[in-house]
C-alpha angles and dihedrals in degrees: 000000000000089000090055093052093046089052093050092051095046110104098184108141094032093110090053093053091049090052088050094054092046093050088048090052091048090049090051092051094046088052093052090049091051091051090050093048094052090061114104094227094056092043092052091046093053092044090052091046090052092047091050093050094049095046096054093060088096 
């Protein structure tokens, strides 16, 4: 019985699971950003922003 309780309380591998969840969230966010940046509206807004930033350099 004590072996079962010790196994249930053992949290080895918990950090690895947390890293996996964090990595999956980052991959999901990166996928969302890629999908947004592929759109023509976003691309034109970013291009316009860069052109305006470079043209005001004087």
